[in-house]
N, C-alpha and C positions, 0 to 999 in steps of 0.2 A: 096317055097322059096329053090333056090339053092345056097350049102356049096359046100369051096373051096374040090376035091377031092381028098380024103387019100393020094393019088400018090403023090399029088402035096405040103405036107406036112410035113416035121421035127421038132425033138424035136431040143428044142436049147444044142449049144453048148456050152462046159463047157466056162469061163469068157461071153460069149455072156451075154451082157446086154438087158434085156427086161421088162417094165415098165409093174406091177402086174396087173394086171385087178382089178376094184375094182365093189364094188357091185350098180348094178344098179334098181332104187324105181322106178314107174309108179306105175296107177293108180289100184288096186287093184291084183299087184304082186312084182315079187324084180325080176333082172338078179343076180343069183349067179355063179361066177366063176369056172365055173369046172375045164380048164384046158389052157394052154398057148402052141400055136405049131407056127410053123416059116414058112408064104407061100418062097417053095424050091426058084420062080421064080424069087423073086424079095429080099426077105429074110424081107419081113417085117412082123410084129407080127400077128397073129389070136390069138383072143382072143374066147374060148367057153364056154358058162353058158348054167346053168340048170335055168327055166321057172317056176317060183314057186310064187301060191296062196295061201292062210291059209290055205289048208291042208298040211300034212306030205309029200305027194309027187310032183314029178316034175310034170308039165302039158307040157311039150313041152320043145325043145331044140333052141338055138337060135347060131347065130355065128357073130363075125365082123370083118374083114382084115382091118390093118388099111396102106393101100398100097394109098400112096395119087393119082399115074393115073389108073386117071380109065380104061383106054386103058388094063393097065396088068389086069385086071379081068374085060374086057368087057363079057366073058363068062360065070362068075361064079355068081357076085353082090358081093359089100363091106356086105351088113347085109344080115342075113336069121333068119329066124322063122320059125317053122318048134311046132305047136301044137299036141296033142293027137289025136284021132281019137274020144276017149270019153269026150274032150273039149269041148261041145257047148256053153260058154257064147261069148253072142254077146260079138262083141268090141275088144275082146282080143287084137287076131293077129293085130289086127292097133295099137291098142295103146304099142307092145312091140315093130315092127313098129318104132313107134314116138320116142322109146326113145333109138333104135339102132341106127336111123338116128340122131338126137341130139347127140349123145354121138358122133360119127364118125366125126361129125363138131369139137366137144367140143378137138379130139385128132387129131384134125391140118389138118381134111378131105376138102380139097375145096369143093367136093362133095362127093354123096354119091348115088350108084348104087344099085337097088336090081334085081334080072331075079327071073322069076316066071317064070314058066312049062303055056303055052297058055292055059292049061284043068284044074287048079288050079283058079278056081273061086273064092273062099275065099280067097287067098292068092292076085287076084288082085282085089281083092275088097276094102284089108285092104290098098294096096300099092294107090288108087285114092282114101282113103281119109285122105293121108298125106294135114297137112296144109301146105300150098306155091309155089312156083313155082314146075313145074315136067313138064319133059319131059319125051314125051313114043314112043318107037319105038315098033318093032317088027321083030325077027328075028328068024334066024333056024340056029342053031348052033347041027353039028351034027347028021342030018337030023329029028332033034328035033325042034318045033315052044316052041319061049316063048317071053314072055311083059316083056321087059327092062324097068325100071322105072330108069331116072335119076332126085335128085335133089340136084341145086346146091346151098350150102351158101349161104346165104345174109347175108349182113355187119353189 
């Protein structure tokens, strides 16, 4: 899954108020807040997490951009999760994606967009495993192919 480029992020400014991220719990893992950045193009908060299982070491990283306008993150996506190569637990990536998508809705996103390199079969499988309405489109950004998944919130 893709995440915001470092050049598109900045630190919080003095006096800028951004809600602190919370620990997110999923089946067999937690997302531990690591840091908060700001998405330069829109000023939206970006939460970064360590993915932790019952082992003392993190097994991956995740992020969530709280930008309500999905067109602003069209080539990046709102939610991103990447697991360490040594992580082989089936379904973990899909469960992490589900928690990120759900938390995005809880934070007011009307939809959550996930952008995945077209050759990343595990990430595509994790995106396709999500319950609920999903729209997939295939796009090219900077000469590379991506599968883009759009999950609208349901009332």
